[in-house]
Short mmCIF file of the C-alpha atoms (twelve columns), coordinates in Angstrom:
data_MODEL
# 
_entry.id   MODEL 
# 
loop_
_atom_site.group_PDB 
_atom_site.id 
_atom_site.type_symbol 
_atom_site.label_atom_id 
_atom_site.label_alt_id 
_atom_site.label_comp_id 
_atom_site.label_asym_id 
_atom_site.label_seq_id 
_atom_site.Cartn_x 
_atom_site.Cartn_y 
_atom_site.Cartn_z 
_atom_site.pdbx_PDB_model_num 
ATOM 1   C CA . MET A 1   7.795   -0.102  -18.168 1 
ATOM 2   C CA . PHE A 2   7.873   3.231   -16.348 1 
ATOM 3   C CA . PRO A 3   11.088  3.509   -14.309 1 
ATOM 4   C CA . LYS A 4   11.084  7.312   -13.941 1 
ATOM 5   C CA . VAL A 5   8.214   9.497   -12.745 1 
ATOM 6   C CA . ILE A 6   9.873   12.851  -13.473 1 
ATOM 7   C CA . SER A 7   13.221  13.697  -15.104 1 
ATOM 8   C CA . PHE A 8   15.179  16.964  -14.994 1 
ATOM 9   C CA . GLY A 9   18.437  16.478  -16.844 1 
ATOM 10  C CA . ASP A 10  20.427  13.875  -14.934 1 
ATOM 11  C CA . PHE A 11  18.069  14.051  -11.954 1 
ATOM 12  C CA . PHE A 12  14.986  11.845  -11.876 1 
ATOM 13  C CA . LEU A 13  12.395  10.606  -9.409  1 
ATOM 14  C CA . PRO A 14  12.354  6.799   -9.648  1 
ATOM 15  C CA . THR A 15  8.961   5.106   -9.743  1 
ATOM 16  C CA . TYR A 16  10.368  2.375   -7.525  1 
ATOM 17  C CA . GLY A 17  11.354  4.824   -4.798  1 
ATOM 18  C CA . LEU A 18  7.985   6.560   -4.952  1 
ATOM 19  C CA . LEU A 19  6.039   3.303   -4.605  1 
ATOM 20  C CA . VAL A 20  8.271   2.068   -1.795  1 
ATOM 21  C CA . ALA A 21  7.589   5.326   0.053   1 
ATOM 22  C CA . LEU A 22  3.842   4.935   -0.533  1 
ATOM 23  C CA . GLY A 23  4.066   1.336   0.649   1 
ATOM 24  C CA . PHE A 24  5.810   2.451   3.823   1 
ATOM 25  C CA . LEU A 25  3.126   5.069   4.529   1 
ATOM 26  C CA . ALA A 26  0.332   2.576   3.851   1 
ATOM 27  C CA . GLY A 27  1.984   0.045   6.127   1 
ATOM 28  C CA . ILE A 28  2.398   2.635   8.886   1 
ATOM 29  C CA . ALA A 29  -1.293  3.504   8.641   1 
ATOM 30  C CA . ILE A 30  -2.239  -0.136  9.213   1 
ATOM 31  C CA . VAL A 31  0.265   -0.599  12.036  1 
ATOM 32  C CA . THR A 32  -0.772  2.517   13.967  1 
ATOM 33  C CA . ARG A 33  -4.449  1.626   13.617  1 
ATOM 34  C CA . LEU A 34  -3.817  -1.843  15.033  1 
ATOM 35  C CA . ALA A 35  -1.577  -0.372  17.756  1 
ATOM 36  C CA . ARG A 36  -4.408  1.863   18.991  1 
ATOM 37  C CA . ARG A 37  -6.766  -1.097  18.929  1 
ATOM 38  C CA . GLU A 38  -4.333  -3.168  21.026  1 
ATOM 39  C CA . GLY A 39  -3.640  -0.320  23.449  1 
ATOM 40  C CA . LEU A 40  0.038   0.078   22.508  1 
ATOM 41  C CA . ASP A 41  1.938   3.377   22.581  1 
ATOM 42  C CA . VAL A 42  1.488   4.768   19.058  1 
ATOM 43  C CA . GLU A 43  4.476   7.113   19.261  1 
ATOM 44  C CA . ARG A 44  6.863   4.340   20.224  1 
ATOM 45  C CA . ILE A 45  5.363   2.090   17.558  1 
ATOM 46  C CA . THR A 46  5.813   4.786   14.901  1 
ATOM 47  C CA . ASN A 47  9.417   5.356   15.980  1 
ATOM 48  C CA . LEU A 48  10.014  1.618   15.783  1 
ATOM 49  C CA . ALA A 49  8.648   1.550   12.232  1 
ATOM 50  C CA . VAL A 50  11.000  4.309   11.091  1 
ATOM 51  C CA . TYR A 51  14.026  2.707   12.744  1 
ATOM 52  C CA . CYS A 52  13.116  -0.683  11.276  1 
ATOM 53  C CA . ALA A 53  12.879  0.857   7.808   1 
ATOM 54  C CA . LEU A 54  16.443  2.150   8.155   1 
ATOM 55  C CA . ALA A 55  17.687  -1.160  9.585   1 
ATOM 56  C CA . GLY A 56  15.878  -2.950  6.775   1 
ATOM 57  C CA . LEU A 57  17.641  -0.881  4.121   1 
ATOM 58  C CA . ALA A 58  20.996  -1.738  5.676   1 
ATOM 59  C CA . GLY A 59  20.139  -5.430  6.006   1 
ATOM 60  C CA . ALA A 60  18.941  -5.642  2.400   1 
ATOM 61  C CA . LYS A 61  22.252  -4.213  1.182   1 
ATOM 62  C CA . VAL A 62  24.324  -6.511  3.394   1 
ATOM 63  C CA . LEU A 63  22.609  -9.659  2.103   1 
ATOM 64  C CA . MET A 64  22.985  -8.348  -1.454  1 
ATOM 65  C CA . PHE A 65  26.737  -8.048  -0.873  1 
ATOM 66  C CA . VAL A 66  26.826  -11.580 0.545   1 
ATOM 67  C CA . MET A 67  24.892  -13.077 -2.366  1 
ATOM 68  C CA . ASP A 68  27.024  -11.206 -4.920  1 
ATOM 69  C CA . PHE A 69  30.242  -11.606 -2.942  1 
ATOM 70  C CA . ASP A 70  32.360  -12.662 -5.928  1 
ATOM 71  C CA . PHE A 71  31.359  -9.590  -7.912  1 
ATOM 72  C CA . TYR A 72  31.983  -7.121  -5.093  1 
ATOM 73  C CA . TRP A 73  35.227  -8.856  -4.135  1 
ATOM 74  C CA . ARG A 74  36.505  -8.301  -7.669  1 
ATOM 75  C CA . ASN A 75  34.977  -4.816  -7.919  1 
ATOM 76  C CA . PRO A 76  35.093  -3.267  -4.419  1 
ATOM 77  C CA . GLY A 77  34.563  0.227   -5.846  1 
ATOM 78  C CA . ASN A 78  31.038  -0.780  -6.827  1 
ATOM 79  C CA . ILE A 79  30.038  -1.008  -3.164  1 
ATOM 80  C CA . PHE A 80  29.781  2.775   -3.065  1 
ATOM 81  C CA . SER A 81  28.557  3.264   -6.644  1 
ATOM 82  C CA . ALA A 82  25.289  4.979   -7.546  1 
ATOM 83  C CA . ASP A 83  23.908  1.667   -8.868  1 
ATOM 84  C CA . THR A 84  24.484  -0.001  -5.498  1 
ATOM 85  C CA . LEU A 85  23.038  2.907   -3.541  1 
ATOM 86  C CA . LEU A 86  19.912  2.951   -5.745  1 
ATOM 87  C CA . SER A 87  19.515  -0.820  -5.585  1 
ATOM 88  C CA . ALA A 88  16.808  -2.103  -3.252  1 
ATOM 89  C CA . GLY A 89  18.934  -5.004  -2.091  1 
ATOM 90  C CA . VAL A 90  17.501  -8.359  -1.006  1 
ATOM 91  C CA . TYR A 91  14.124  -8.350  0.747   1 
ATOM 92  C CA . TYR A 92  14.891  -11.116 3.211   1 
ATOM 93  C CA . GLY A 93  18.069  -9.314  4.275   1 
ATOM 94  C CA . GLY A 94  15.973  -6.244  4.999   1 
ATOM 95  C CA . PHE A 95  13.350  -8.284  6.841   1 
ATOM 96  C CA . LEU A 96  15.891  -10.056 9.035   1 
ATOM 97  C CA . GLY A 97  17.773  -6.823  9.701   1 
ATOM 98  C CA . ALA A 98  14.573  -5.040  10.713  1 
ATOM 99  C CA . LEU A 99  13.473  -8.018  12.816  1 
ATOM 100 C CA . GLY A 100 16.761  -8.119  14.718  1 
ATOM 101 C CA . PHE A 101 16.669  -4.380  15.396  1 
ATOM 102 C CA . ALA A 102 12.993  -4.569  16.408  1 
ATOM 103 C CA . TRP A 103 13.737  -7.226  19.014  1 
ATOM 104 C CA . ILE A 104 16.427  -5.040  20.624  1 
ATOM 105 C CA . TYR A 105 14.258  -1.901  20.503  1 
ATOM 106 C CA . MET A 106 11.187  -3.598  21.934  1 
ATOM 107 C CA . LYS A 107 13.209  -5.152  24.740  1 
ATOM 108 C CA . ARG A 108 14.626  -1.749  25.715  1 
ATOM 109 C CA . GLN A 109 11.296  0.057   25.383  1 
ATOM 110 C CA . GLY A 110 9.321   -2.567  27.251  1 
ATOM 111 C CA . LEU A 111 7.051   -3.362  24.308  1 
ATOM 112 C CA . PRO A 112 5.548   -6.873  24.278  1 
ATOM 113 C CA . TRP A 113 7.523   -8.746  21.618  1 
ATOM 114 C CA . LEU A 114 4.942   -11.024 20.004  1 
ATOM 115 C CA . LYS A 115 2.016   -8.640  20.413  1 
ATOM 116 C CA . THR A 116 3.979   -5.845  18.742  1 
ATOM 117 C CA . ALA A 117 5.239   -8.129  15.963  1 
ATOM 118 C CA . ASP A 118 1.642   -9.191  15.305  1 
ATOM 119 C CA . ILE A 119 0.485   -5.644  14.590  1 
ATOM 120 C CA . PHE A 120 3.426   -5.076  12.249  1 
ATOM 121 C CA . ALA A 121 2.867   -8.182  10.114  1 
ATOM 122 C CA . PRO A 122 -0.133  -6.913  8.067   1 
ATOM 123 C CA . GLY A 123 1.560   -3.548  7.504   1 
ATOM 124 C CA . VAL A 124 4.791   -5.184  6.360   1 
ATOM 125 C CA . ALA A 125 2.871   -7.370  3.925   1 
ATOM 126 C CA . LEU A 126 0.912   -4.417  2.516   1 
ATOM 127 C CA . GLY A 127 4.011   -2.248  2.137   1 
ATOM 128 C CA . HIS A 128 5.821   -5.116  0.427   1 
ATOM 129 C CA . ALA A 129 2.944   -5.641  -2.015  1 
ATOM 130 C CA . ILE A 130 3.041   -1.982  -3.062  1 
ATOM 131 C CA . GLY A 131 6.836   -1.996  -3.230  1 
ATOM 132 C CA . ARG A 132 6.802   -4.930  -5.659  1 
ATOM 133 C CA . LEU A 133 4.738   -2.789  -8.031  1 
ATOM 134 C CA . GLY A 134 7.714   -0.438  -7.957  1 
ATOM 135 C CA . CYS A 135 9.969   -3.348  -8.892  1 
ATOM 136 C CA . PHE A 136 7.737   -4.053  -11.883 1 
ATOM 137 C CA . ALA A 137 7.800   -0.407  -12.965 1 
ATOM 138 C CA . ALA A 138 11.591  -0.292  -12.719 1 
ATOM 139 C CA . GLY A 139 12.157  -3.706  -14.295 1 
ATOM 140 C CA . CYS A 140 14.164  -5.173  -11.401 1 
ATOM 141 C CA . CYS A 141 13.591  -8.670  -9.978  1 
ATOM 142 C CA . TRP A 142 12.391  -9.793  -13.393 1 
ATOM 143 C CA . GLY A 143 11.067  -13.242 -14.176 1 
ATOM 144 C CA . SER A 144 12.348  -16.097 -16.286 1 
ATOM 145 C CA . LEU A 145 11.399  -16.717 -19.907 1 
ATOM 146 C CA . CYS A 146 7.649   -17.126 -20.360 1 
ATOM 147 C CA . ASP A 147 5.481   -18.381 -23.239 1 
ATOM 148 C CA . ARG A 148 2.160   -17.709 -21.491 1 
ATOM 149 C CA . PRO A 149 -0.371  -15.140 -22.765 1 
ATOM 150 C CA . TRP A 150 0.301   -12.933 -19.724 1 
ATOM 151 C CA . ALA A 151 4.054   -12.698 -20.364 1 
ATOM 152 C CA . VAL A 152 5.481   -9.168  -20.209 1 
ATOM 153 C CA . THR A 153 8.129   -7.696  -22.501 1 
ATOM 154 C CA . PHE A 154 10.251  -4.775  -21.327 1 
ATOM 155 C CA . THR A 155 11.132  -2.251  -24.013 1 
ATOM 156 C CA . ASP A 156 12.302  0.842   -22.128 1 
ATOM 157 C CA . PRO A 157 16.079  1.405   -22.527 1 
ATOM 158 C CA . GLY A 158 15.972  3.408   -19.292 1 
ATOM 159 C CA . ALA A 159 14.785  0.353   -17.373 1 
ATOM 160 C CA . HIS A 160 17.584  -1.720  -18.888 1 
ATOM 161 C CA . ALA A 161 20.151  0.920   -17.989 1 
ATOM 162 C CA . LEU A 162 18.916  1.091   -14.385 1 
ATOM 163 C CA . THR A 163 18.349  -2.588  -13.620 1 
ATOM 164 C CA . GLY A 164 19.766  -4.662  -16.462 1 
ATOM 165 C CA . VAL A 165 16.379  -6.162  -17.331 1 
ATOM 166 C CA . PRO A 166 16.528  -7.784  -20.799 1 
ATOM 167 C CA . LEU A 167 14.522  -6.009  -23.493 1 
ATOM 168 C CA . GLY A 168 12.336  -7.548  -26.169 1 
ATOM 169 C CA . ILE A 169 12.045  -10.917 -24.388 1 
ATOM 170 C CA . PRO A 170 8.757   -12.270 -22.945 1 
ATOM 171 C CA . LEU A 171 9.195   -12.833 -19.218 1 
ATOM 172 C CA . HIS A 172 7.130   -13.998 -16.275 1 
ATOM 173 C CA . PRO A 173 5.766   -10.943 -14.417 1 
ATOM 174 C CA . ALA A 174 7.288   -12.340 -11.204 1 
ATOM 175 C CA . GLN A 175 7.001   -8.945  -9.536  1 
ATOM 176 C CA . LEU A 176 3.231   -8.945  -10.069 1 
ATOM 177 C CA . TYR A 177 2.922   -12.532 -8.865  1 
ATOM 178 C CA . GLU A 178 4.597   -11.580 -5.604  1 
ATOM 179 C CA . SER A 179 2.683   -8.317  -5.282  1 
ATOM 180 C CA . ALA A 180 -0.651  -10.108 -5.677  1 
ATOM 181 C CA . ALA A 181 0.300   -12.931 -3.300  1 
ATOM 182 C CA . THR A 182 1.576   -10.530 -0.656  1 
ATOM 183 C CA . ALA A 183 -1.505  -8.318  -0.962  1 
ATOM 184 C CA . LEU A 184 -3.694  -11.358 -0.295  1 
ATOM 185 C CA . VAL A 185 -1.540  -12.222 2.721   1 
ATOM 186 C CA . ALA A 186 -1.927  -8.629  3.977   1 
ATOM 187 C CA . VAL A 187 -5.723  -8.767  3.670   1 
ATOM 188 C CA . TRP A 188 -5.873  -12.123 5.453   1 
ATOM 189 C CA . LEU A 189 -3.579  -10.994 8.288   1 
ATOM 190 C CA . TYR A 190 -5.417  -7.715  8.809   1 
ATOM 191 C CA . ARG A 191 -8.823  -9.390  9.003   1 
ATOM 192 C CA . ARG A 192 -7.429  -12.023 11.351  1 
ATOM 193 C CA . SER A 193 -5.886  -9.273  13.506  1 
ATOM 194 C CA . LEU A 194 -9.338  -7.836  14.156  1 
ATOM 195 C CA . LYS A 195 -10.396 -11.083 15.804  1 
ATOM 196 C CA . SER A 196 -9.295  -12.439 19.154  1 
ATOM 197 C CA . HIS A 197 -5.937  -14.238 18.864  1 
ATOM 198 C CA . ARG A 198 -3.028  -15.265 21.030  1 
ATOM 199 C CA . PRO A 199 0.263   -13.350 20.717  1 
ATOM 200 C CA . GLY A 200 2.451   -14.634 17.895  1 
ATOM 201 C CA . LEU A 201 -0.365  -16.039 15.777  1 
ATOM 202 C CA . ILE A 202 -0.345  -13.239 13.184  1 
ATOM 203 C CA . LEU A 203 3.445   -13.184 12.903  1 
ATOM 204 C CA . GLY A 204 3.504   -16.968 12.551  1 
ATOM 205 C CA . GLN A 205 0.921   -16.873 9.781   1 
ATOM 206 C CA . TYR A 206 2.849   -14.155 7.970   1 
ATOM 207 C CA . LEU A 207 6.087   -16.140 8.084   1 
ATOM 208 C CA . VAL A 208 4.407   -19.295 6.800   1 
ATOM 209 C CA . LEU A 209 2.151   -17.762 4.135   1 
ATOM 210 C CA . TYR A 210 4.648   -15.329 2.643   1 
ATOM 211 C CA . SER A 211 7.504   -17.829 2.723   1 
ATOM 212 C CA . ILE A 212 5.441   -20.450 0.901   1 
ATOM 213 C CA . ALA A 213 4.443   -17.917 -1.765  1 
ATOM 214 C CA . ARG A 214 8.011   -16.657 -2.171  1 
ATOM 215 C CA . PHE A 215 9.429   -20.194 -2.336  1 
ATOM 216 C CA . PHE A 216 7.331   -21.086 -5.375  1 
ATOM 217 C CA . ILE A 217 7.596   -17.690 -7.088  1 
ATOM 218 C CA . GLU A 218 11.384  -18.093 -6.972  1 
ATOM 219 C CA . PHE A 219 11.074  -20.873 -9.562  1 
ATOM 220 C CA . LEU A 220 9.719   -18.270 -12.009 1 
ATOM 221 C CA . ARG A 221 12.381  -15.612 -11.399 1 
ATOM 222 C CA . HIS A 222 15.664  -14.964 -13.137 1 
ATOM 223 C CA . HIS A 223 18.608  -15.881 -10.918 1 
ATOM 224 C CA . GLU A 224 22.325  -15.353 -11.051 1 
ATOM 225 C CA . GLN A 225 23.001  -16.887 -7.650  1 
ATOM 226 C CA . SER A 226 22.178  -20.277 -6.211  1 
ATOM 227 C CA . PHE A 227 23.069  -22.238 -3.114  1 
ATOM 228 C CA . PRO A 228 23.039  -25.822 -4.385  1 
ATOM 229 C CA . LEU A 229 23.008  -28.980 -2.325  1 
ATOM 230 C CA . ALA A 230 23.434  -32.478 -3.673  1 
ATOM 231 C CA . VAL A 231 19.715  -33.256 -3.603  1 
ATOM 232 C CA . LEU A 232 17.906  -29.923 -3.568  1 
ATOM 233 C CA . PRO A 233 19.463  -27.174 -5.724  1 
ATOM 234 C CA . LEU A 234 17.607  -24.128 -4.430  1 
ATOM 235 C CA . THR A 235 18.383  -20.424 -4.323  1 
ATOM 236 C CA . TRP A 236 19.573  -18.561 -1.256  1 
ATOM 237 C CA . THR A 237 16.125  -16.985 -0.991  1 
ATOM 238 C CA . GLN A 238 14.372  -20.351 -1.042  1 
ATOM 239 C CA . TRP A 239 16.533  -21.674 1.782   1 
ATOM 240 C CA . ILE A 240 15.789  -18.567 3.833   1 
ATOM 241 C CA . ALA A 241 12.087  -18.979 3.042   1 
ATOM 242 C CA . LEU A 242 12.162  -22.567 4.287   1 
ATOM 243 C CA . GLY A 243 13.857  -21.479 7.493   1 
ATOM 244 C CA . LEU A 244 11.366  -18.684 8.159   1 
ATOM 245 C CA . ALA A 245 8.434   -20.970 7.317   1 
ATOM 246 C CA . ALA A 246 9.752   -23.413 9.916   1 
ATOM 247 C CA . ALA A 247 10.023  -20.576 12.449  1 
ATOM 248 C CA . GLY A 248 6.461   -19.517 11.636  1 
ATOM 249 C CA . THR A 249 5.229   -23.085 12.048  1 
ATOM 250 C CA . ALA A 250 6.898   -23.251 15.462  1 
ATOM 251 C CA . LEU A 251 5.132   -20.029 16.480  1 
ATOM 252 C CA . LEU A 252 1.774   -21.422 15.361  1 
ATOM 253 C CA . ALA A 253 2.374   -24.702 17.191  1 
ATOM 254 C CA . ARG A 254 3.441   -23.130 20.505  1 
ATOM 255 C CA . ARG A 255 1.065   -23.405 23.405  1 
ATOM 256 C CA . PRO A 256 -0.686  -20.237 24.615  1 
# 
């Protein structure tokens, strides 16, 4: 596709990084707007967003190491390689890392936990939707073999060198599936946020809706890892999605 925006010799601006940055800014815009509407301290909310982004990057890398433990155990030098540093990691690791940090920060800053999480949910979904477009441009997180008319075929050697995406093979555009699904979730959550709701409702809906979408999209993605059980051979990501969907359901079922 289009993995590099600009190249100067060995230096290049990755399309993925640019779109992730744009997604972060778009998400911040939504979050700060909702924060003002809910009467929350915008400066503290903005600081929280920045800190969560950093915690999310760390969490995404940690879960990537866990899921590829055998590889990194055999090749420990790759932990600090350029490929690892440029890799986005695993989204759910980033989400859980950011969520854990957010809970600590909000507790120390006196921010209402569920109310604050509610205003972040639409922004997170929007930023994620834009970031997945970056995945598509770079070729990472590619789909499984596809014989449908909308299959995509990567041909850029640069994308293969950066992400390992196979060239000349029709694949499911799994990145676009997730981007579209997450964008719809973002629109739904934002519109619901503008209406009266009890604390935790928006976060609960995000956890349920995104997890359901991700669970099914995982069947159309290429995977090197799995976490099989005797009856249900699912991927690590699908098990995490089921757990977060259950947590979201509990939030939706709780009494006001």
